[in-house]
Structures are given as C-alpha cells and as structure tokens.
C-alpha positions as CSV (number, residue, x, y, z in Angstrom):
1,M,97.1,107.6,99.0
2,N,96.9,105.4,95.9
3,W,100.2,103.5,95.8
4,S,99.0,101.3,92.9
5,V,99.4,104.1,90.4
6,P,103.3,104.5,90.6
7,L,103.6,100.7,91.1
8,Y,101.6,100.1,88.0
9,R,103.7,102.5,86.0
10,L,106.9,100.9,87.2
11,G,105.6,97.5,86.2
12,R,104.5,98.7,82.8
13,G,108.0,100.2,82.3
14,F,109.7,96.9,83.0
15,L,107.2,95.1,80.7
16,A,108.1,97.6,77.9
17,L,111.8,96.9,78.5
18,F,111.2,93.2,78.2
19,F,109.5,93.7,74.8
20,V,112.3,96.0,73.6
21,L,114.8,93.2,74.4
22,L,112.6,90.7,72.7
23,I,112.2,92.9,69.6
24,G,115.9,93.6,69.5
25,T,116.9,89.9,69.7
26,I,114.4,88.9,67.0
27,G,115.4,91.8,64.9
28,Y,119.1,91.0,64.8
29,R,118.3,87.4,64.3
30,L,116.1,88.1,61.2
31,I,118.1,91.0,59.7
32,E,121.7,89.8,60.4
33,G,121.1,86.1,60.7
34,W,123.0,85.9,64.0
35,S,122.4,83.3,66.7
36,L,119.9,84.0,69.4
37,I,122.7,84.5,72.0
38,D,124.6,86.9,69.8
39,S,121.4,88.8,69.0
40,F,120.5,89.0,72.6
41,Y,124.0,90.1,73.6
42,M,124.1,92.8,70.9
43,T,120.7,94.0,72.1
44,V,121.8,94.3,75.7
45,T,125.0,96.0,74.9
46,T,123.2,98.4,72.6
47,L,120.6,99.4,75.2
48,S,123.1,99.6,78.1
49,T,125.4,101.8,76.0
50,V,128.5,100.2,77.5
51,G,130.5,100.7,74.3
52,Y,131.7,97.2,73.7
53,G,131.2,97.6,70.0
54,E,129.6,95.3,67.4
55,I,130.2,91.6,67.9
56,H,129.7,91.2,64.1
57,P,129.8,93.7,61.3
58,L,126.4,95.3,60.8
59,S,124.7,95.8,57.4
60,T,123.0,99.0,56.5
61,S,119.6,97.6,57.6
62,G,121.2,96.4,60.8
63,R,122.5,99.9,61.6
64,I,119.1,101.5,60.9
65,F,117.5,98.9,63.1
66,T,120.1,99.7,65.9
67,I,119.3,103.4,65.7
68,F,115.6,102.8,66.4
69,L,116.5,100.2,69.0
70,I,118.6,102.8,70.9
71,L,115.9,105.4,70.7
72,G,113.3,103.0,72.0
73,G,115.5,101.6,74.7
74,V,116.6,105.0,76.0
75,G,113.0,106.1,76.1
76,T,112.0,103.0,78.0
77,V,114.8,103.3,80.5
78,I,113.8,107.0,81.2
79,Y,110.2,105.9,81.7
80,I,111.4,103.2,84.2
81,L,113.6,105.7,86.1
82,T,110.8,108.3,86.4
83,G,108.5,105.5,87.6
84,Q,111.0,104.6,90.3
85,V,111.2,108.2,91.4
86,Q,107.5,108.5,91.5
87,Y,107.1,105.3,93.4
88,F,109.7,106.5,96.0
89,I,108.1,109.9,96.4
90,E,104.5,108.7,96.6
91,G,105.5,105.5,98.3
92,E,108.1,105.4,101.1
93,F,108.6,109.2,101.3
94,G,104.9,109.8,101.0
95,I,104.1,107.4,103.9
96,R,106.6,109.1,106.1
97,L,105.4,112.6,105.2
98,G,101.8,111.6,105.7
99,R,102.6,110.0,109.1
100,Q,104.4,113.1,110.3
101,R,101.6,115.4,109.1
102,M,99.0,113.3,111.0
103,E,101.1,113.1,114.2
104,S,101.4,116.9,114.1
105,Q,97.7,117.3,113.7
106,I,97.0,114.8,116.5
107,N,99.4,116.7,118.8
108,K,97.4,119.8,118.3
109,L,94.0,118.3,119.1
110,H,91.9,119.7,121.8
111,D,88.2,119.8,122.6
112,H,87.7,116.8,120.3
113,F,86.0,113.4,120.4
114,I,87.8,110.1,120.6
115,L,86.0,107.4,118.6
116,C,87.1,103.9,119.6
117,G,86.1,101.4,116.9
118,F,85.6,102.0,113.2
119,G,83.3,99.2,112.2
120,R,79.8,99.6,110.8
121,V,78.5,101.6,113.8
122,G,81.8,103.6,114.2
123,R,81.6,104.7,110.6
124,R,78.1,106.0,111.0
125,I,79.1,107.9,114.1
126,A,82.1,109.4,112.4
127,H,79.9,110.5,109.5
128,T,77.6,112.2,112.0
129,L,80.5,113.9,113.7
130,K,81.9,115.2,110.5
131,Q,78.5,116.5,109.4
132,E,78.1,118.4,112.6
133,G,81.6,119.9,112.3
134,A,83.1,118.2,115.4
135,K,86.8,117.4,115.7
136,F,87.5,113.7,116.3
137,I,90.1,111.0,116.0
138,V,89.5,107.3,115.3
139,I,91.2,104.5,117.1
140,D,91.1,101.0,115.7
141,K,93.7,98.2,115.6
142,N,92.2,96.6,112.6
143,A,94.3,97.4,109.5
144,E,91.3,97.5,107.1
145,S,89.3,99.8,109.4
146,F,92.4,102.0,109.9
147,A,92.9,102.2,106.1
148,K,89.2,103.1,105.6
149,A,89.5,105.9,108.1
150,L,92.5,107.3,106.3
151,Q,90.7,107.0,103.0
152,L,87.9,109.2,104.4
153,D,90.6,111.7,105.5
154,Y,90.0,111.2,109.2
155,L,92.7,111.4,111.9
156,A,93.3,107.9,113.0
157,I,95.6,105.7,115.2
158,Q,96.0,102.0,114.4
159,D,96.4,100.5,117.9
160,D,94.5,99.0,120.8
161,G,92.1,101.6,122.1
162,T,91.8,99.9,125.5
163,K,95.4,100.8,126.3
164,D,96.1,103.9,128.4
165,E,99.1,104.9,126.3
166,V,97.0,104.9,123.1
167,L,94.3,107.0,124.7
168,K,97.0,109.4,125.9
169,K,98.4,109.6,122.3
170,A,94.9,110.6,121.2
171,R,95.1,113.4,123.8
172,I,92.3,112.2,126.1
173,D,93.3,114.8,128.6
174,Q,92.2,117.5,126.1
175,A,89.2,115.5,124.7
176,R,85.6,116.7,124.8
177,G,84.2,113.2,124.9
178,L,84.8,109.6,124.1
179,I,82.7,107.2,122.1
180,A,83.3,103.4,122.6
181,A,81.9,101.8,119.5
182,F,83.7,98.4,119.4
183,G,81.6,95.4,118.4
184,D,82.7,93.6,121.6
185,D,81.2,94.8,124.9
186,A,84.2,93.7,126.8
187,D,86.5,96.0,124.7
188,N,84.0,98.9,125.3
189,T,84.1,98.2,129.0
190,Y,87.9,98.3,129.1
191,V,87.9,101.6,127.2
192,I,85.3,103.1,129.6
193,L,87.4,102.1,132.6
194,A,90.6,103.4,131.1
195,A,89.0,106.7,129.9
196,R,87.3,107.3,133.3
197,D,90.7,106.9,135.0
198,L,92.5,109.2,132.6
199,N,89.8,111.9,132.4
200,P,87.2,111.4,135.1
201,P,84.8,114.3,134.2
202,M,84.8,113.6,130.4
203,P,81.4,112.4,129.0
204,I,81.4,108.9,127.5
205,I,79.1,107.4,125.0
206,A,79.2,103.6,124.7
207,R,77.8,101.0,122.3
208,A,76.0,98.2,124.0
209,N,75.1,94.9,122.4
210,N,73.0,93.4,125.2
211,E,71.2,94.3,128.4
212,D,74.1,93.1,130.6
213,A,76.4,95.6,129.0
214,I,73.9,98.4,129.6
215,K,73.8,97.5,133.3
216,K,77.6,97.6,133.5
217,Y,77.8,100.9,131.7
218,S,75.2,102.5,133.9
219,K,77.5,102.0,136.9
220,Q,80.1,104.2,135.3
221,E,78.3,107.6,135.3
222,P,78.0,109.7,133.3
223,I,77.7,107.2,130.4
224,T,75.1,107.1,127.6
225,S,74.5,103.8,125.9
226,S,74.1,103.8,122.1
227,P,72.0,106.9,121.4
228,P,70.2,106.9,118.0
229,R,71.8,110.2,117.1
230,L,74.6,112.4,118.4
231,S,74.1,116.1,119.0
232,V,77.7,117.2,119.4
233,G,77.8,120.6,117.8
234,S,81.2,122.2,117.5
235,K,83.3,124.7,119.4
C-alpha cells in the first residue's frame, strides 16, 4: 500500500490553505488599506464562515475580492477534508483491513512452505517458489524485509522465526516443508530444532554458510543444505 499518496495530497491541501490565507491577508491590505492583523482576521473569519461580519466597511473591490476568497477557501477546505478521508481509508483503516485479510489467508494455509528469512537468498527462493506455483509464507523480524515481502504480495509474518509460537502461527502443522534461509547459521539451527519438534516428518531445507553448519544440519535428518534450485511443484 502506498500511504505517501494520501499523505502528499493532505499536505498539499494545507499548503494551499496557507497560500489562500496569505493571499487574503495581502489582498485586504492592498485593496482596503487595513492593518495586517485586521486583514488576517478578516481572511480567517471569511474562510471559516463564522458570521462575525465585516470589521470595517468593504468597498466594491473589497466585496468582489471577498467573493473569490470565499470560493477559493471553500474549495481548499473541501480538498483538505477529502484528503483526510482518503488518508484514513487508505491509512489506518487500510492497515487493519489488510492485516485481517492476511490473517484470514494464513489461517487457511495447508500444504505450504514456510520460508524463514527474506534476505538476498530468501528472496531468490521466494521467487522460485512463486514461479513453480507453490504456496508459501515468509517469516522475518526485519521491518524492511517484511515490507518488501508485502510489496511483492507474499503472505508474511513479521516476527522471530525461531520461536515455536511464530511457527505455529504459520501453520507448521499443515506445512509441506520449511526453508531456513537466515544469514546466521545459529538462527537456522534454532529454526530447524523448533520445526523438527513441532512437525517431525516435515522436510527441511536449510541455508549453510560454512562447513560446520553443514555438519550440524546433517545430524537433523531429513535436511538438505542450500540446494542450487528448488523443485517444489504444487499440489
């Protein structure tokens, strides 16, 4: 979701309101010869339509100027209000709606892959999974990685993938397999141990950054260490 669009529109509306106030103040100052404070006061009361009346008698030119000031001010206020509505709908409400939709999709997952880690390697794996039509969910506690996953329209959980409750939230009991793709071998080891305890027969693919990690992984059968390409197919 691109929150910057409604936020930019809202900011642009307030900037326009500032210029309307400035133009109104300068206009009354030049046309009627009023002081700056009287000119600004008249501009504010005119735009707010509070009905206090004229602080000084207006000339014909001043009345014409007031008409255009009202039209410009009302249009600006309407623009700001619609911007606020858009920001609310696409911002706070949109976040809640998107979160609820994702939680609903996650709760329906079965026969899927759990991808722990969405760094450089994790993104390549996700791309392969998507190409082969496999269902999967991404787990990464890094905010930037999580945002990237959402941008690519992947199901994702922003949390610590080494925790049992997080893997349960990703429906590990219904998963087809797990891929540990963290950049830290220790994190991958924790994920393997947790996943093996929660779903013993589930296949696990783990990323290894050194030989020691490969030896540790090999003790946790059945585990494959960093294959060059996944052949996951789809069901």
